[in-house]
PDB file of N, H, CA, C and O in Angstrom:
ATOM      1  N   MET A   1    -142.401-177.533-110.341  1.00  0.00           N
ATOM      2  CA  MET A   1    -141.992-178.174-109.104  1.00  0.00           C
ATOM      3  C   MET A   1    -140.633-178.832-109.306  1.00  0.00           C
ATOM      4  O   MET A   1    -140.342-179.361-110.379  1.00  0.00           O
ATOM      5  N   GLU A   2    -139.845-178.797-108.315  1.00  0.00           N
ATOM      6  H   GLU A   2    -140.081-178.368-107.443  1.00  0.00           H
ATOM      7  CA  GLU A   2    -138.521-179.411-108.330  1.00  0.00           C
ATOM      8  C   GLU A   2    -138.667-180.926-108.425  1.00  0.00           C
ATOM      9  O   GLU A   2    -139.509-181.518-107.749  1.00  0.00           O
ATOM     10  N   HIS A   3    -137.848-181.548-109.263  1.00  0.00           N
ATOM     11  H   HIS A   3    -137.164-181.067-109.812  1.00  0.00           H
ATOM     12  CA  HIS A   3    -137.896-183.005-109.428  1.00  0.00           C
ATOM     13  C   HIS A   3    -137.614-183.685-108.091  1.00  0.00           C
ATOM     14  O   HIS A   3    -136.636-183.367-107.414  1.00  0.00           O
ATOM     15  N   GLY A   4    -138.479-184.618-107.722  1.00  0.00           N
ATOM     16  H   GLY A   4    -139.274-184.876-108.272  1.00  0.00           H
ATOM     17  CA  GLY A   4    -138.281-185.346-106.480  1.00  0.00           C
ATOM     18  C   GLY A   4    -138.786-184.619-105.252  1.00  0.00           C
ATOM     19  O   GLY A   4    -138.603-185.107-104.137  1.00  0.00           O
ATOM     20  N   GLY A   5    -139.416-183.465-105.421  1.00  0.00           N
ATOM     21  H   GLY A   5    -139.564-183.068-106.327  1.00  0.00           H
ATOM     22  CA  GLY A   5    -139.862-182.663-104.292  1.00  0.00           C
ATOM     23  C   GLY A   5    -140.850-183.385-103.392  1.00  0.00           C
ATOM     24  O   GLY A   5    -140.726-183.332-102.168  1.00  0.00           O
ATOM     25  N   ILE A   6    -141.821-184.052-103.977  1.00  0.00           N
ATOM     26  H   ILE A   6    -141.922-184.095-104.971  1.00  0.00           H
ATOM     27  CA  ILE A   6    -142.833-184.752-103.183  1.00  0.00           C
ATOM     28  C   ILE A   6    -142.215-185.950-102.476  1.00  0.00           C
ATOM     29  O   ILE A   6    -142.464-186.167-101.290  1.00  0.00           O
ATOM     30  N   ALA A   7    -141.421-186.720-103.185  1.00  0.00           N
ATOM     31  H   ALA A   7    -141.219-186.544-104.148  1.00  0.00           H
ATOM     32  CA  ALA A   7    -140.770-187.881-102.585  1.00  0.00           C
ATOM     33  C   ALA A   7    -139.851-187.447-101.446  1.00  0.00           C
ATOM     34  O   ALA A   7    -139.817-188.083-100.393  1.00  0.00           O
ATOM     35  N   GLU A   8    -139.112-186.370-101.658  1.00  0.00           N
ATOM     36  H   GLU A   8    -139.140-185.853-102.514  1.00  0.00           H
ATOM     37  CA  GLU A   8    -138.220-185.864-100.611  1.00  0.00           C
ATOM     38  C   GLU A   8    -139.013-185.420 -99.385  1.00  0.00           C
ATOM     39  O   GLU A   8    -138.591-185.657 -98.254  1.00  0.00           O
ATOM     40  N   THR A   9    -140.157-184.778 -99.604  1.00  0.00           N
ATOM     41  H   THR A   9    -140.501-184.585-100.523  1.00  0.00           H
ATOM     42  CA  THR A   9    -141.010-184.357 -98.496  1.00  0.00           C
ATOM     43  C   THR A   9    -141.531-185.561 -97.725  1.00  0.00           C
ATOM     44  O   THR A   9    -141.555-185.545 -96.495  1.00  0.00           O
ATOM     45  N   LEU A  10    -141.950-186.608 -98.437  1.00  0.00           N
ATOM     46  H   LEU A  10    -141.930-186.622 -99.436  1.00  0.00           H
ATOM     47  CA  LEU A  10    -142.420-187.832 -97.773  1.00  0.00           C
ATOM     48  C   LEU A  10    -141.303-188.477 -96.959  1.00  0.00           C
ATOM     49  O   LEU A  10    -141.524-188.917 -95.831  1.00  0.00           O
ATOM     50  N   ARG A  11    -140.099-188.532 -97.536  1.00  0.00           N
ATOM     51  H   ARG A  11    -139.919-188.174 -98.453  1.00  0.00           H
ATOM     52  CA  ARG A  11    -138.960-189.101 -96.796  1.00  0.00           C
ATOM     53  C   ARG A  11    -138.640-188.288 -95.553  1.00  0.00           C
ATOM     54  O   ARG A  11    -138.341-188.851 -94.500  1.00  0.00           O
ATOM     55  N   ALA A  12    -138.702-186.969 -95.670  1.00  0.00           N
ATOM     56  H   ALA A  12    -138.945-186.512 -96.525  1.00  0.00           H
ATOM     57  CA  ALA A  12    -138.404-186.101 -94.525  1.00  0.00           C
ATOM     58  C   ALA A  12    -139.432-186.291 -93.410  1.00  0.00           C
ATOM     59  O   ALA A  12    -139.070-186.353 -92.235  1.00  0.00           O
ATOM     60  N   HIS A  13    -140.704-186.384 -93.773  1.00  0.00           N
ATOM     61  H   HIS A  13    -140.998-186.334 -94.728  1.00  0.00           H
ATOM     62  CA  HIS A  13    -141.747-186.583 -92.762  1.00  0.00           C
ATOM     63  C   HIS A  13    -141.623-187.961 -92.110  1.00  0.00           C
ATOM     64  O   HIS A  13    -141.816-188.097 -90.902  1.00  0.00           O
ATOM     65  N   ALA A  14    -141.304-188.977 -92.905  1.00  0.00           N
ATOM     66  H   ALA A  14    -141.148-188.867 -93.887  1.00  0.00           H
ATOM     67  CA  ALA A  14    -141.126-190.319 -92.344  1.00  0.00           C
ATOM     68  C   ALA A  14    -139.957-190.337 -91.363  1.00  0.00           C
ATOM     69  O   ALA A  14    -140.042-190.962 -90.305  1.00  0.00           O
ATOM     70  N   ALA A  15    -138.875-189.657 -91.708  1.00  0.00           N
ATOM     71  H   ALA A  15    -138.807-189.149 -92.567  1.00  0.00           H
ATOM     72  CA  ALA A  15    -137.713-189.593 -90.815  1.00  0.00           C
ATOM     73  C   ALA A  15    -138.062-188.833 -89.539  1.00  0.00           C
ATOM     74  O   ALA A  15    -137.682-189.244 -88.443  1.00  0.00           O
ATOM     75  N   MET A  16    -138.784-187.727 -89.685  1.00  0.00           N
ATOM     76  H   MET A  16    -139.092-187.393 -90.576  1.00  0.00           H
ATOM     77  CA  MET A  16    -139.161-186.920 -88.531  1.00  0.00           C
ATOM     78  C   MET A  16    -140.072-187.708 -87.585  1.00  0.00           C
ATOM     79  O   MET A  16    -139.997-187.551 -86.366  1.00  0.00           O
ATOM     80  N   ALA A  17    -140.929-188.554 -88.154  1.00  0.00           N
ATOM     81  H   ALA A  17    -140.990-188.682 -89.144  1.00  0.00           H
ATOM     82  CA  ALA A  17    -141.851-189.362 -87.354  1.00  0.00           C
ATOM     83  C   ALA A  17    -141.200-190.659 -86.871  1.00  0.00           C
ATOM     84  O   ALA A  17    -141.819-191.443 -86.152  1.00  0.00           O
ATOM     85  N   ARG A  18    -139.939-190.877 -87.275  1.00  0.00           N
ATOM     86  H   ARG A  18    -139.436-190.240 -87.860  1.00  0.00           H
ATOM     87  CA  ARG A  18    -139.211-192.102 -86.943  1.00  0.00           C
ATOM     88  C   ARG A  18    -139.985-193.344 -87.382  1.00  0.00           C
ATOM     89  O   ARG A  18    -140.067-194.337 -86.660  1.00  0.00           O
ATOM     90  N   ALA A  19    -140.549-193.258 -88.585  1.00  0.00           N
ATOM     91  H   ALA A  19    -140.482-192.451 -89.172  1.00  0.00           H
ATOM     92  CA  ALA A  19    -141.347-194.347 -89.144  1.00  0.00           C
ATOM     93  C   ALA A  19    -140.470-195.545 -89.473  1.00  0.00           C
ATOM     94  O   ALA A  19    -139.303-195.397 -89.836  1.00  0.00           O
ATOM     95  N   ASN A  20    -141.047-196.730 -89.341  1.00  0.00           N
ATOM     96  H   ASN A  20    -141.995-196.850 -89.047  1.00  0.00           H
ATOM     97  CA  ASN A  20    -140.359-197.967 -89.684  1.00  0.00           C
ATOM     98  C   ASN A  20    -140.789-198.497 -91.045  1.00  0.00           C
ATOM     99  O   ASN A  20    -140.133-199.371 -91.612  1.00  0.00           O
ATOM    100  N   LEU A  21    -141.900-197.963 -91.573  1.00  0.00           N
ATOM    101  H   LEU A  21    -142.433-197.253 -91.113  1.00  0.00           H
ATOM    102  CA  LEU A  21    -142.460-198.433 -92.834  1.00  0.00           C
ATOM    103  C   LEU A  21    -143.265-197.306 -93.452  1.00  0.00           C
ATOM    104  O   LEU A  21    -143.972-196.583 -92.750  1.00  0.00           O
ATOM    105  N   LEU A  22    -143.161-197.154 -94.760  1.00  0.00           N
ATOM    106  H   LEU A  22    -142.587-197.740 -95.331  1.00  0.00           H
ATOM    107  CA  LEU A  22    -143.961-196.173 -95.479  1.00  0.00           C
ATOM    108  C   LEU A  22    -144.912-196.937 -96.390  1.00  0.00           C
ATOM    109  O   LEU A  22    -144.472-197.762 -97.191  1.00  0.00           O
ATOM    110  N   VAL A  23    -146.191-196.676 -96.280  1.00  0.00           N
ATOM    111  H   VAL A  23    -146.548-196.005 -95.630  1.00  0.00           H
ATOM    112  CA  VAL A  23    -147.207-197.305 -97.118  1.00  0.00           C
ATOM    113  C   VAL A  23    -147.734-196.250 -98.066  1.00  0.00           C
ATOM    114  O   VAL A  23    -148.145-195.172 -97.638  1.00  0.00           O
ATOM    115  N   MET A  24    -147.722-196.558 -99.364  1.00  0.00           N
ATOM    116  H   MET A  24    -147.387-197.434 -99.712  1.00  0.00           H
ATOM    117  CA  MET A  24    -148.212-195.587-100.335  1.00  0.00           C
ATOM    118  C   MET A  24    -148.832-196.290-101.527  1.00  0.00           C
ATOM    119  O   MET A  24    -148.514-197.441-101.827  1.00  0.00           O
ATOM    120  N   GLY A  25    -149.712-195.585-102.194  1.00  0.00           N
ATOM    121  H   GLY A  25    -149.971-194.650-101.951  1.00  0.00           H
ATOM    122  CA  GLY A  25    -150.331-196.094-103.412  1.00  0.00           C
ATOM    123  C   GLY A  25    -149.375-195.915-104.577  1.00  0.00           C
ATOM    124  O   GLY A  25    -148.620-194.944-104.628  1.00  0.00           O
ATOM    125  N   ALA A  26    -149.407-196.844-105.502  1.00  0.00           N
ATOM    126  H   ALA A  26    -150.020-197.633-105.461  1.00  0.00           H
ATOM    127  CA  ALA A  26    -148.581-196.757-106.709  1.00  0.00           C
ATOM    128  C   ALA A  26    -149.517-196.800-107.906  1.00  0.00           C
ATOM    129  O   ALA A  26    -150.281-197.752-108.073  1.00  0.00           O
ATOM    130  N   TYR A  27    -149.457-195.796-108.714  1.00  0.00           N
ATOM    131  H   TYR A  27    -148.837-195.023-108.578  1.00  0.00           H
ATOM    132  CA  TYR A  27    -150.333-195.710-109.868  1.00  0.00           C
ATOM    133  C   TYR A  27    -149.512-195.825-111.136  1.00  0.00           C
ATOM    134  O   TYR A  27    -148.471-195.182-111.269  1.00  0.00           O
ATOM    135  N   ALA A  28    -149.972-196.634-112.057  1.00  0.00           N
ATOM    136  H   ALA A  28    -150.818-197.156-111.949  1.00  0.00           H
ATOM    137  CA  ALA A  28    -149.258-196.845-113.319  1.00  0.00           C
ATOM    138  C   ALA A  28    -149.568-195.716-114.296  1.00  0.00           C
ATOM    139  O   ALA A  28    -150.726-195.347-114.492  1.00  0.00           O
ATOM    140  N   HIS A  29    -148.523-195.179-114.899  1.00  0.00           N
ATOM    141  H   HIS A  29    -147.583-195.479-114.740  1.00  0.00           H
ATOM    142  CA  HIS A  29    -148.638-194.166-115.937  1.00  0.00           C
ATOM    143  C   HIS A  29    -147.852-194.678-117.138  1.00  0.00           C
ATOM    144  O   HIS A  29    -146.949-195.501-116.982  1.00  0.00           O
ATOM    145  N   PRO A  30    -148.181-194.205-118.316  1.00  0.00           N
ATOM    146  CA  PRO A  30    -147.354-194.582-119.465  1.00  0.00           C
ATOM    147  C   PRO A  30    -145.893-194.213-119.207  1.00  0.00           C
ATOM    148  O   PRO A  30    -145.610-193.147-118.661  1.00  0.00           O
ATOM    149  N   ARG A  31    -144.979-195.079-119.593  1.00  0.00           N
ATOM    150  H   ARG A  31    -145.209-195.945-120.036  1.00  0.00           H
ATOM    151  CA  ARG A  31    -143.555-194.887-119.305  1.00  0.00           C
ATOM    152  C   ARG A  31    -143.035-193.547-119.833  1.00  0.00           C
ATOM    153  O   ARG A  31    -142.239-192.886-119.166  1.00  0.00           O
ATOM    154  N   MET A  32    -143.481-193.144-121.029  1.00  0.00           N
ATOM    155  H   MET A  32    -144.127-193.681-121.571  1.00  0.00           H
ATOM    156  CA  MET A  32    -143.012-191.882-121.597  1.00  0.00           C
ATOM    157  C   MET A  32    -143.446-190.706-120.726  1.00  0.00           C
ATOM    158  O   MET A  32    -142.667-189.777-120.511  1.00  0.00           O
ATOM    159  N   LEU A  33    -144.663-190.735-120.231  1.00  0.00           N
ATOM    160  H   LEU A  33    -145.296-191.489-120.406  1.00  0.00           H
ATOM    161  CA  LEU A  33    -145.143-189.666-119.349  1.00  0.00           C
ATOM    162  C   LEU A  33    -144.326-189.640-118.071  1.00  0.00           C
ATOM    163  O   LEU A  33    -143.982-188.569-117.571  1.00  0.00           O
ATOM    164  N   ASP A  34    -144.015-190.808-117.544  1.00  0.00           N
ATOM    165  H   ASP A  34    -144.294-191.678-117.950  1.00  0.00           H
ATOM    166  CA  ASP A  34    -143.204-190.899-116.328  1.00  0.00           C
ATOM    167  C   ASP A  34    -141.809-190.314-116.562  1.00  0.00           C
ATOM    168  O   ASP A  34    -141.263-189.653-115.679  1.00  0.00           O
ATOM    169  N   ILE A  35    -141.236-190.548-117.729  1.00  0.00           N
ATOM    170  H   ILE A  35    -141.680-191.086-118.446  1.00  0.00           H
ATOM    171  CA  ILE A  35    -139.914-190.013-118.054  1.00  0.00           C
ATOM    172  C   ILE A  35    -139.968-188.492-118.153  1.00  0.00           C
ATOM    173  O   ILE A  35    -139.057-187.806-117.688  1.00  0.00           O
ATOM    174  N   VAL A  36    -141.030-187.963-118.756  1.00  0.00           N
ATOM    175  H   VAL A  36    -141.769-188.520-119.133  1.00  0.00           H
ATOM    176  CA  VAL A  36    -141.145-186.520-118.973  1.00  0.00           C
ATOM    177  C   VAL A  36    -141.431-185.766-117.683  1.00  0.00           C
ATOM    178  O   VAL A  36    -140.759-184.777-117.388  1.00  0.00           O
ATOM    179  N   ILE A  37    -142.414-186.213-116.909  1.00  0.00           N
ATOM    180  H   ILE A  37    -142.960-187.016-117.148  1.00  0.00           H
ATOM    181  CA  ILE A  37    -142.807-185.458-115.713  1.00  0.00           C
ATOM    182  C   ILE A  37    -142.300-186.071-114.419  1.00  0.00           C
ATOM    183  O   ILE A  37    -142.427-185.470-113.352  1.00  0.00           O
ATOM    184  N   GLY A  38    -141.729-187.260-114.507  1.00  0.00           N
ATOM    185  H   GLY A  38    -141.626-187.749-115.373  1.00  0.00           H
ATOM    186  CA  GLY A  38    -141.240-187.925-113.297  1.00  0.00           C
ATOM    187  C   GLY A  38    -142.363-188.635-112.577  1.00  0.00           C
ATOM    188  O   GLY A  38    -143.524-188.540-112.976  1.00  0.00           O
ATOM    189  N   GLY A  39    -142.030-189.332-111.539  1.00  0.00           N
ATOM    190  H   GLY A  39    -141.087-189.409-111.214  1.00  0.00           H
ATOM    191  CA  GLY A  39    -143.030-190.053-110.777  1.00  0.00           C
ATOM    192  C   GLY A  39    -142.610-190.162-109.329  1.00  0.00           C
ATOM    193  O   GLY A  39    -141.457-190.467-109.023  1.00  0.00           O
ATOM    194  N   VAL A  40    -143.549-189.912-108.444  1.00  0.00           N
ATOM    195  H   VAL A  40    -144.486-189.664-108.692  1.00  0.00           H
ATOM    196  CA  VAL A  40    -143.249-189.972-107.015  1.00  0.00           C
ATOM    197  C   VAL A  40    -142.846-191.391-106.627  1.00  0.00           C
ATOM    198  O   VAL A  40    -141.917-191.574-105.841  1.00  0.00           O
ATOM    199  N   THR A  41    -143.535-192.401-107.169  1.00  0.00           N
ATOM    200  H   THR A  41    -144.291-192.252-107.808  1.00  0.00           H
ATOM    201  CA  THR A  41    -143.218-193.786-106.828  1.00  0.00           C
ATOM    202  C   THR A  41    -141.777-194.112-107.208  1.00  0.00           C
ATOM    203  O   THR A  41    -141.036-194.684-106.408  1.00  0.00           O
ATOM    204  N   THR A  42    -141.385-193.754-108.415  1.00  0.00           N
ATOM    205  H   THR A  42    -141.988-193.290-109.064  1.00  0.00           H
ATOM    206  CA  THR A  42    -140.022-194.015-108.886  1.00  0.00           C
ATOM    207  C   THR A  42    -139.009-193.279-108.026  1.00  0.00           C
ATOM    208  O   THR A  42    -138.002-193.851-107.610  1.00  0.00           O
ATOM    209  N   ASP A  43    -139.282-191.998-107.759  1.00  0.00           N
ATOM    210  H   ASP A  43    -140.101-191.533-108.097  1.00  0.00           H
ATOM    211  CA  ASP A  43    -138.362-191.200-106.937  1.00  0.00           C
ATOM    212  C   ASP A  43    -138.270-191.749-105.520  1.00  0.00           C
ATOM    213  O   ASP A  43    -137.193-191.772-104.925  1.00  0.00           O
ATOM    214  N   MET A  44    -139.395-192.189-104.987  1.00  0.00           N
ATOM    215  H   MET A  44    -140.270-192.170-105.470  1.00  0.00           H
ATOM    216  CA  MET A  44    -139.416-192.705-103.618  1.00  0.00           C
ATOM    217  C   MET A  44    -138.570-193.972-103.509  1.00  0.00           C
ATOM    218  O   MET A  44    -137.787-194.128-102.572  1.00  0.00           O
ATOM    219  N   LEU A  45    -138.735-194.871-104.472  1.00  0.00           N
ATOM    220  H   LEU A  45    -139.371-194.745-105.233  1.00  0.00           H
ATOM    221  CA  LEU A  45    -138.000-196.131-104.432  1.00  0.00           C
ATOM    222  C   LEU A  45    -136.512-195.949-104.722  1.00  0.00           C
ATOM    223  O   LEU A  45    -135.689-196.742-104.264  1.00  0.00           O
ATOM    224  N   ALA A  46    -136.170-194.921-105.471  1.00  0.00           N
ATOM    225  H   ALA A  46    -136.839-194.278-105.842  1.00  0.00           H
ATOM    226  CA  ALA A  46    -134.771-194.701-105.840  1.00  0.00           C
ATOM    227  C   ALA A  46    -133.893-194.408-104.625  1.00  0.00           C
ATOM    228  O   ALA A  46    -132.720-194.782-104.605  1.00  0.00           O
ATOM    229  N   GLU A  47    -134.443-193.752-103.629  1.00  0.00           N
ATOM    230  H   GLU A  47    -135.396-193.449-103.646  1.00  0.00           H
ATOM    231  CA  GLU A  47    -133.635-193.359-102.472  1.00  0.00           C
ATOM    232  C   GLU A  47    -134.337-193.648-101.152  1.00  0.00           C
ATOM    233  O   GLU A  47    -134.193-192.892-100.191  1.00  0.00           O
ATOM    234  N   ALA A  48    -135.085-194.726-101.102  1.00  0.00           N
ATOM    235  H   ALA A  48    -135.201-195.341-101.883  1.00  0.00           H
ATOM    236  CA  ALA A  48    -135.797-195.080 -99.881  1.00  0.00           C
ATOM    237  C   ALA A  48    -134.817-195.434 -98.767  1.00  0.00           C
ATOM    238  O   ALA A  48    -133.887-196.215 -98.970  1.00  0.00           O
ATOM    239  N   GLU A  49    -135.031-194.862 -97.609  1.00  0.00           N
ATOM    240  H   GLU A  49    -135.786-194.227 -97.444  1.00  0.00           H
ATOM    241  CA  GLU A  49    -134.190-195.143 -96.449  1.00  0.00           C
ATOM    242  C   GLU A  49    -134.904-196.046 -95.454  1.00  0.00           C
ATOM    243  O   GLU A  49    -134.368-196.364 -94.393  1.00  0.00           O
ATOM    244  N   LEU A  50    -136.125-196.460 -95.808  1.00  0.00           N
ATOM    245  H   LEU A  50    -136.561-196.202 -96.671  1.00  0.00           H
ATOM    246  CA  LEU A  50    -136.897-197.356 -94.985  1.00  0.00           C
ATOM    247  C   LEU A  50    -137.725-198.228 -95.916  1.00  0.00           C
ATOM    248  O   LEU A  50    -137.869-197.889 -97.091  1.00  0.00           O
ATOM    249  N   PRO A  51    -138.274-199.335 -95.435  1.00  0.00           N
ATOM    250  CA  PRO A  51    -139.099-200.191 -96.291  1.00  0.00           C
ATOM    251  C   PRO A  51    -140.318-199.420 -96.798  1.00  0.00           C
ATOM    252  O   PRO A  51    -140.921-198.633 -96.068  1.00  0.00           O
ATOM    253  N   VAL A  52    -140.667-199.661 -98.058  1.00  0.00           N
ATOM    254  H   VAL A  52    -140.177-200.300 -98.651  1.00  0.00           H
ATOM    255  CA  VAL A  52    -141.832-199.015 -98.682  1.00  0.00           C
ATOM    256  C   VAL A  52    -142.766-200.111 -99.157  1.00  0.00           C
ATOM    257  O   VAL A  52    -142.370-200.984 -99.929  1.00  0.00           O
ATOM    258  N   PHE A  53    -144.022-200.063 -98.687  1.00  0.00           N
ATOM    259  H   PHE A  53    -144.343-199.353 -98.060  1.00  0.00           H
ATOM    260  CA  PHE A  53    -145.051-201.019 -99.102  1.00  0.00           C
ATOM    261  C   PHE A  53    -145.925-200.296-100.116  1.00  0.00           C
ATOM    262  O   PHE A  53    -146.537-199.274 -99.805  1.00  0.00           O
ATOM    263  N   LEU A  54    -145.978-200.838-101.340  1.00  0.00           N
ATOM    264  H   LEU A  54    -145.481-201.668-101.593  1.00  0.00           H
ATOM    265  CA  LEU A  54    -146.756-200.213-102.405  1.00  0.00           C
ATOM    266  C   LEU A  54    -148.036-201.002-102.659  1.00  0.00           C
ATOM    267  O   LEU A  54    -148.036-202.233-102.676  1.00  0.00           O
ATOM    268  N   SER A  55    -149.114-200.269-102.854  1.00  0.00           N
ATOM    269  H   SER A  55    -149.113-199.269-102.840  1.00  0.00           H
ATOM    270  CA  SER A  55    -150.401-200.880-103.179  1.00  0.00           C
ATOM    271  C   SER A  55    -150.912-200.258-104.458  1.00  0.00           C
ATOM    272  O   SER A  55    -150.855-199.041-104.637  1.00  0.00           O
ATOM    273  N   HIS A  56    -151.411-201.097-105.347  1.00  0.00           N
ATOM    274  H   HIS A  56    -151.457-202.086-105.202  1.00  0.00           H
ATOM    275  CA  HIS A  56    -151.926-200.578-106.611  1.00  0.00           C
ATOM    276  C   HIS A  56    -153.412-200.847-106.697  1.00  0.00           C
ATOM    277  O   HIS A  56    -154.048-200.488-107.687  1.00  0.00           O
TER     278      HIS A  56
END
């Protein structure tokens, strides 16, 4: 899968729906695993165009 693919899809759907807030779950993974395979939470926060509410 392309890096950031899921986060980009979520951003695109939020924009299409004209959302004012994105609510998503945030799950903790070991940092090394996150570096190797990436993380949707990290990717989402890196380029968020709207407020993101995270719940763990």
